[in-house]
C-alpha positions as a printed Julia matrix, in Angstrom:
472×3 Matrix{Float64}:
 102.89  -105.18  -36.27
 105.25  -105.2   -33.26
 105.29  -102.52  -30.58
 108.65  -101.28  -31.87
 107.53  -100.83  -35.47
 104.25   -99.3   -34.35
 106.22   -96.45  -32.76
 107.13   -95.21  -36.22
 103.76   -95.54  -37.9
 101.78   -92.4   -37.03
 104.26   -89.69  -38.05
 105.15   -91.2   -41.48
 101.43   -91.71  -42.15
 100.67   -88.09  -41.29
 103.59   -86.92  -43.45
 102.38   -88.87  -46.49
  98.81   -87.66  -45.9
 100.01   -84.06  -45.54
 102.01   -84.24  -48.79
  99.09   -85.75  -50.72
  96.64   -83.13  -49.44
  99.15   -80.34  -50.1
  99.76   -81.45  -53.7
  96.03   -81.72  -54.39
  95.45   -78.38  -52.7
  98.17   -76.71  -54.78
  96.51   -78.07  -57.95
  93.1    -76.71  -57.0
  94.49   -73.38  -55.81
  96.56   -72.95  -58.99
  93.47   -73.68  -61.09
  91.45   -71.1   -59.15
  94.22   -68.49  -59.39
  94.49   -68.86  -63.14
  90.82   -68.9   -64.09
  88.73   -67.33  -61.3
  90.94   -65.12  -59.11
  91.69   -61.38  -59.55
  94.77   -62.54  -61.47
  92.52   -62.81  -64.54
  92.37   -59.01  -64.72
  96.08   -59.05  -65.56
  96.25   -62.29  -67.55
  93.14   -62.72  -69.67
  91.46   -66.08  -70.13
  91.36   -66.29  -73.92
  90.65   -69.96  -74.56
  87.71   -70.54  -72.27
  87.45   -72.26  -68.92
  88.71   -75.85  -68.93
  86.85   -78.43  -66.83
  88.1    -78.8   -63.26
  87.85   -82.59  -63.42
  90.64   -82.66  -66.03
  93.02   -81.05  -63.54
  91.83   -83.32  -60.74
  92.5    -86.31  -62.99
  95.97   -84.92  -63.7
  96.65   -84.56  -59.98
  95.83   -88.24  -59.45
  98.83   -88.99  -61.69
 101.08   -86.37  -60.09
 100.44   -87.25  -56.43
 101.84   -90.82  -56.59
 104.84   -89.65  -58.61
 105.71   -86.87  -56.17
 105.11   -89.11  -53.16
 107.5    -91.62  -54.72
 110.15   -88.9   -55.13
 109.75   -87.78  -51.51
 109.89   -91.37  -50.3
 113.03   -92.11  -52.3
 114.64   -89.06  -50.7
 113.81   -90.54  -47.27
 111.43   -87.72  -46.4
 108.6    -89.92  -45.15
 110.55   -91.37  -42.22
 109.91   -90.66  -38.56
 112.53   -89.06  -36.3
 114.31   -87.32  -39.15
 115.01   -84.5   -36.67
 115.78   -81.92  -39.32
 115.66   -78.17  -39.15
 112.9    -76.72  -41.28
 115.53   -75.07  -43.47
 116.82   -78.56  -44.36
 113.28   -79.62  -45.2
 112.57   -76.54  -47.29
 115.57   -76.91  -49.61
 114.79   -80.59  -50.15
 111.17   -79.71  -50.97
 112.26   -77.11  -53.55
 114.58   -79.6   -55.27
 112.0    -82.39  -55.37
 109.18   -80.12  -56.54
 111.45   -78.92  -59.35
 112.14   -82.52  -60.4
 108.45   -83.33  -60.05
 107.51   -80.38  -62.26
 109.83   -81.66  -64.99
 108.02   -84.99  -64.87
 104.6    -83.28  -64.88
 105.46   -81.12  -67.88
 106.9    -84.11  -69.74
 103.7    -86.04  -69.08
 101.54   -83.12  -70.23
 103.59   -82.83  -73.41
 102.99   -86.46  -74.38
  99.35   -86.44  -73.27
  97.58   -84.94  -76.32
  93.97   -85.6   -75.32
  93.79   -82.45  -73.21
  95.85   -79.22  -73.28
  96.83   -78.0   -69.8
  97.5    -74.34  -69.08
 101.2    -73.54  -68.85
 100.47   -70.77  -66.36
  98.7    -73.29  -64.11
 101.85   -75.39  -64.14
 103.96   -72.34  -63.27
 101.66   -71.5   -60.38
 101.62   -75.16  -59.36
 105.39   -75.2   -58.83
 105.25   -72.18  -56.51
 102.11   -73.25  -54.67
 103.35   -76.81  -54.21
 106.45   -75.55  -52.39
 104.31   -73.32  -50.14
 101.59   -75.9   -49.45
 103.95   -78.84  -48.88
 106.23   -76.73  -46.68
 103.29   -75.54  -44.55
 102.01   -79.09  -44.16
 105.4    -80.5   -43.25
 106.08   -77.71  -40.77
 102.8    -78.55  -39.04
 103.6    -82.27  -38.96
 107.13   -81.52  -37.67
 105.75   -79.46  -34.78
 103.19   -82.17  -34.02
 105.93   -84.82  -34.04
 108.04   -82.85  -31.55
 105.01   -82.36  -29.28
 104.05   -86.02  -29.63
 107.47   -87.17  -28.4
 107.73   -84.55  -25.66
 104.47   -85.82  -24.19
 105.88   -89.35  -24.02
 104.2    -90.98  -27.03
 106.11   -93.5   -29.19
 109.38   -92.7   -27.43
 112.25   -95.08  -28.21
 114.26   -96.61  -25.39
 117.99   -96.08  -25.87
 121.12   -97.29  -24.11
 124.58   -95.84  -24.7
 127.79   -97.85  -24.94
 130.95   -95.85  -24.27
 132.31   -93.22  -21.92
 134.48   -90.99  -24.13
 133.85   -87.37  -25.13
 131.75   -88.49  -28.11
 129.49   -90.52  -25.8
 129.11   -87.51  -23.52
 128.2    -85.27  -26.44
 125.63   -87.8   -27.7
 124.06   -88.01  -24.25
 123.89   -84.24  -23.81
 122.37   -83.77  -27.28
 119.66   -86.38  -26.8
 118.89   -85.83  -23.12
 118.56   -82.09  -23.71
 115.89   -82.41  -26.38
 112.88   -84.63  -25.59
 111.36   -83.64  -28.92
 113.78   -86.02  -30.67
 111.75   -89.01  -29.47
 114.51   -90.83  -27.61
 115.09   -91.54  -23.92
 118.55   -92.66  -22.82
 118.03   -95.09  -19.96
 121.7    -95.35  -19.09
 125.16   -96.15  -20.33
 127.51   -99.15  -20.27
 131.22   -98.81  -19.64
 134.4   -100.63  -20.61
 136.37   -99.43  -17.59
 134.72   -96.86  -15.37
 132.53   -93.81  -16.0
 135.16   -91.81  -17.92
 133.81   -88.51  -19.24
 130.23   -89.64  -18.6
 130.83   -88.96  -14.92
 130.24   -85.27  -15.62
 126.69   -86.01  -16.84
 123.52   -87.11  -15.06
 123.4    -90.37  -16.98
 123.02   -93.62  -15.06
 125.83   -96.17  -15.21
 124.01   -99.46  -15.8
 126.95  -101.83  -15.89
 129.82  -103.22  -17.97
 129.54  -103.68  -21.73
 129.22  -107.47  -21.43
 125.76  -106.99  -19.87
 124.35  -105.03  -22.84
 122.68  -107.99  -24.66
 120.98  -109.21  -21.47
 119.73  -105.73  -20.58
 118.49  -105.02  -24.11
 116.54  -108.28  -24.24
 115.08  -107.86  -20.75
 113.94  -104.26  -21.09
 112.97  -104.28  -24.8
 115.6   -101.72  -25.78
 114.9   -100.09  -29.14
 118.36   -98.72  -29.95
 121.91   -99.34  -28.8
 124.11   -96.32  -29.48
 127.8    -97.22  -29.58
 130.43   -94.51  -29.09
 133.79   -96.25  -28.83
 137.31   -95.3   -29.83
 138.98   -97.01  -32.8
 141.07   -99.2   -30.51
 137.88  -100.59  -28.94
 136.21  -101.68  -32.17
 136.74  -105.41  -31.37
 134.29  -104.8   -28.51
 131.74  -103.56  -31.06
 132.17  -106.64  -33.25
 131.65  -108.89  -30.22
 128.59  -106.89  -29.16
 126.99  -107.21  -32.61
 127.63  -110.95  -32.62
 126.07  -111.41  -29.16
 123.0   -109.37  -30.17
 122.19  -111.62  -33.13
 118.5   -112.51  -33.33
 117.44  -109.5   -31.25
 115.1   -106.99  -32.85
 117.19  -104.1   -31.54
 118.82  -101.45  -33.71
 122.56  -100.88  -33.21
 124.05   -97.58  -34.32
 127.7    -96.58  -34.11
 128.86   -93.01  -33.69
 132.09   -92.67  -35.71
 134.99   -91.46  -33.65
 137.08   -88.45  -34.62
 139.49   -90.26  -36.92
 136.69   -92.11  -38.73
 134.73   -88.92  -39.31
 137.8    -87.11  -40.6
 138.57   -89.69  -43.27
 138.18   -88.21  -46.74
 135.57   -89.53  -49.12
 137.17   -92.5   -50.87
 136.3    -92.95  -54.55
 137.49   -95.19  -57.35
 138.85   -93.42  -60.44
 139.94   -95.3   -63.53
 142.72   -94.08  -65.82
 143.33   -96.06  -69.02
 141.81   -99.16  -67.48
 143.85   -98.9   -64.26
 141.72   -98.39  -61.1
 143.0    -95.86  -58.58
 141.64   -95.19  -55.11
 141.18   -91.45  -54.88
 141.76   -90.71  -51.21
 141.68   -86.93  -51.46
 140.42   -84.48  -54.06
 140.01   -80.74  -54.42
 136.96   -79.5   -52.49
 135.57   -77.29  -55.28
 135.8    -77.23  -59.04
 136.67   -73.99  -60.84
 133.03   -73.35  -61.69
 131.99   -73.98  -58.09
 134.62   -71.5   -56.92
 133.19   -68.93  -59.36
 129.66   -69.7   -58.13
 130.62   -69.35  -54.47
 132.56   -66.13  -55.1
 129.67   -64.62  -57.06
 127.23   -65.55  -54.3
 129.51   -64.04  -51.65
 130.02   -60.82  -53.58
 126.34   -60.24  -54.35
 124.96   -61.15  -50.91
 127.69   -59.37  -48.93
 127.25   -56.18  -50.98
 123.46   -56.19  -50.53
 123.68   -56.87  -46.79
 126.36   -54.19  -46.3
 124.14   -51.6   -48.03
 121.12   -52.63  -45.95
 122.96   -52.51  -42.61
 124.85   -49.31  -43.36
 122.76   -47.23  -40.87
 123.36   -49.86  -38.15
 127.04   -49.89  -39.1
 127.34   -46.13  -38.58
 125.32   -46.19  -35.34
 127.52   -48.88  -33.81
 130.66   -47.03  -34.82
 129.45   -43.89  -33.0
 128.41   -45.86  -29.89
 131.77   -47.64  -29.67
 133.59   -44.31  -29.9
 131.38   -42.73  -27.23
 131.36   -45.59  -24.72
 135.03   -46.58  -24.52
 138.43   -45.11  -25.44
 140.15   -46.59  -28.46
 139.56   -47.25  -32.15
 136.21   -48.32  -33.61
 137.59   -51.27  -35.53
 139.8    -54.09  -34.33
 142.17   -55.53  -36.94
 143.76   -58.88  -36.25
 145.93   -61.18  -38.34
 144.22   -64.43  -39.27
 145.07   -67.41  -41.49
 142.87   -68.04  -44.52
 142.86   -69.97  -47.8
 146.03   -72.01  -48.45
 147.58   -70.71  -45.24
 147.77   -67.08  -46.42
 147.37   -64.38  -43.79
 145.04   -61.38  -43.83
 143.73   -58.83  -41.37
 140.2    -59.6   -40.24
 137.96   -56.64  -39.35
 135.7    -56.49  -36.31
 133.97   -53.84  -34.29
 136.08   -53.49  -31.16
 134.31   -55.28  -28.33
 137.19   -55.42  -25.84
 139.29   -52.92  -23.98
 142.41   -51.61  -25.68
 145.47   -53.87  -25.15
 143.25   -56.63  -23.74
 145.99   -59.23  -24.29
 148.9    -57.13  -23.12
 149.48   -59.26  -20.02
 148.0    -62.59  -21.11
 149.24   -62.94  -24.66
 147.01   -64.64  -27.3
 144.05   -66.37  -25.61
 140.61   -67.36  -26.79
 137.7    -65.17  -25.84
 135.47   -66.65  -23.12
 131.85   -66.13  -22.18
 131.52   -63.29  -19.64
 135.07   -62.25  -20.56
 136.16   -59.5   -18.14
 138.14   -57.84  -20.96
 134.91   -57.12  -22.86
 133.45   -53.6   -22.74
 129.84   -52.97  -21.72
 128.76   -52.35  -25.31
 131.04   -55.18  -26.44
 129.0    -57.72  -24.49
 125.92   -56.65  -26.44
 127.81   -56.73  -29.75
 129.15   -60.24  -29.11
 125.83   -61.58  -27.88
 124.17   -60.72  -31.2
 127.33   -61.17  -33.33
 127.2    -57.53  -34.39
 130.97   -57.24  -33.87
 131.36   -59.49  -36.94
 129.57   -57.12  -39.36
 132.77   -55.44  -40.67
 133.87   -58.83  -41.98
 131.46   -58.21  -44.85
 134.24   -55.96  -46.13
 136.69   -58.88  -45.89
 134.19   -60.94  -47.93
 133.85   -58.28  -50.63
 137.66   -57.98  -50.82
 137.85   -61.73  -51.4
 139.79   -62.48  -48.21
 136.89   -64.4   -46.67
 133.64   -66.09  -47.63
 130.23   -65.75  -46.03
 130.43   -69.43  -45.05
 133.51   -71.46  -44.23
 135.69   -72.54  -41.31
 136.28   -69.62  -38.96
 139.72   -68.02  -39.48
 142.19   -68.58  -36.65
 145.17   -66.59  -35.45
 148.69   -67.69  -36.53
 149.65   -68.49  -32.92
 146.84   -71.04  -32.59
 147.28   -72.42  -36.12
 150.89   -73.27  -35.32
 149.76   -74.97  -32.12
 146.8    -76.91  -33.51
 148.44   -78.15  -36.71
 150.84   -80.16  -34.52
 148.17   -81.51  -32.2
 145.04   -82.05  -34.34
 145.04   -84.42  -37.33
 143.93   -82.78  -40.59
 143.61   -79.36  -38.93
 145.26   -77.67  -41.93
 142.59   -79.13  -44.24
 140.37   -76.33  -42.95
 142.4    -73.98  -45.14
 141.53   -75.74  -48.39
 138.62   -73.3   -48.78
 138.21   -69.65  -47.8
 137.49   -69.06  -44.16
 134.05   -67.67  -43.39
 131.99   -65.35  -41.22
 130.07   -68.4   -40.05
 130.56   -72.11  -40.46
 129.22   -75.61  -39.95
 130.96   -75.91  -36.57
 129.47   -72.63  -35.32
 125.85   -73.53  -36.16
 126.36   -76.84  -34.34
 127.16   -75.05  -31.1
 130.97   -75.07  -31.35
 131.71   -71.37  -30.96
 134.74   -69.69  -29.44
 136.05   -71.82  -26.59
 132.98   -74.1   -26.61
 133.78   -77.68  -27.51
 137.2    -79.12  -28.21
 139.26   -78.01  -31.2
 139.12   -81.63  -32.4
 135.33   -81.45  -32.59
 135.43   -78.11  -34.4
 137.95   -79.47  -36.88
 135.75   -82.5   -37.53
 132.83   -80.27  -38.53
 135.05   -77.93  -40.55
 136.61   -80.78  -42.53
 133.16   -82.23  -43.17
 132.12   -78.87  -44.64
 135.23   -78.69  -46.83
 134.59   -82.17  -48.26
 130.83   -81.76  -48.71
 130.46   -78.17  -49.91
 127.48   -77.11  -51.98
 125.67   -73.8   -52.42
 122.6    -75.32  -50.74
 124.83   -76.3   -47.8
 125.96   -72.65  -47.56
 122.35   -71.42  -47.6
 121.45   -73.9   -44.9
 124.29   -72.67  -42.67
 123.34   -69.03  -43.26
 119.72   -69.69  -42.24
 120.86   -71.52  -39.11
 123.21   -68.64  -38.3
 120.36   -66.13  -38.58
 118.34   -68.32  -36.24
 121.22   -68.45  -33.72
 121.75   -64.67  -33.9
 118.05   -63.95  -33.37
 118.13   -66.07  -30.24
 121.16   -64.19  -29.0
 123.82   -66.88  -29.2
 127.42   -65.74  -29.52
 129.39   -66.78  -32.58
 133.1    -67.55  -32.47
C-alpha cells in the first residue's frame, strides 16, 4: 500500500466498523426493548421469549447487506466533508431500504418467526445508533486532519475568481484534510494576489513540481477559453499517481442537465425541462403551508414583542413592504420587520444592504444579525407568494440589471422565491460574493430540487442563524 492510499485507510475503516457495531447494537437494543424493557408493561409478550441467538444470527445477514448499501452510496469514503444533516438524511433513506430487504428476508425465512415490533424498533434504533456513530467518526476525522495526520498535499492551477474561492474555502478549514502548497499561473497572479497563497510558478512547471514533491491532488480552476491548457496538463501528467480535479467554471456549472428522450423512435436531446412536476409542486406547497403555519403560531409571542420594540425604538412603521420579483417574473410585496431608518434610500436610490450599514437602526442590527427581520415573510409563504426555500427574491431594479449581465439569471424565477436558499447557506448573502456565483447556486437548486434538498437547506439555515450570520 502506497503512502498516498494509506492516507485514506483509517477513516473508512472506522466508518465501516462504526456502522457494523451500530447495526448490531440496534438489533440487541431492539430485542431488549421488546422483551425485557418497561415497554413490556404496555405491549405484552404473549408468545414467549425467543432466543437471542436467532436475532444475532439475523443480524449477521443484515450487517453485510446494509454495509453494501452504504458503500454503494459512497458513504464509506474519507474526506466526504459533509454536514451532519446531509449524512442524516442519507442514513434515513438507506435504513428504510435496508428494512425493506430485512422484512422481505424474514418473510421468506420460515424456520423462525421474528417479532414485527422488533423490526419496527430496529428501524428507529438503527437511524439513531448509526447517526451517533457516524457523528463521532466525523468529529474524529476533522480532529485527525487538523492535527496534521493523513493530510493531502494540494496545488492549485488558475488565478480566476473560482480559484480564489477554492483557496479560501480549503485554506480556511484545516478539518477538510487538505493543504494547498501554492498555485500556478497562466499569466500573473490575477485574483489570487488578494490571498495569502504562494505563487509557485507557471503552469508548465506543474508536472515537474507534482512529481518532485509527491503532490496528492492538482486542483484546476480555469476559464473555458483555457481548457486546451488543461488537456495539455493531463497529457503531461500521464503515469503519475496524482489525482487531477477540475472545478467547473460558471458557464459549465450553469449548463442544464442534458438527457436523451425518445419519441416514436426518434431520439431528442432534452436540454431544458420543467424543474418540478405537478405533484412535486403540490408536495412543496403543502410542506410550505404546514411548516410556515406551525412556525408562525410558535413565534407569535416573539413576533408581537419585536413589533413593540421596533415601534418604541425608532420612528416609522413596524413593517417594511418592498416590491420583489417572484415566480415567472410576477411581482409581489415582500414583508419584513423594518430594520432601517425611514426613507433610507431617499438619496442613494436602490442599493444592496451592506454589513455595518449606517442606515440600519440599533435594533435593526440585532434583527438582521439573527435574521429576525425576515420572520414576516412567513405570511408571504402562507399567501403562496413565496416558498420557505428557493432563490431569494430580488427587486425589479436589480432584476432588470442582472438579466442583461448574468447568463441564465432569469432561470431563478422558474420556481417560487424563498425565505432562504442554496446560495445563502453557502455564504452568499446580501452583497457577499458576486451575483454570478449566487446565480450559479440558485440555478443548481432549481434544476436539482427535492423535498430532502429543502430540508437540508432549512437545517443549514437554522445553523447559520444560531451562529448569528446575516441572511440576504
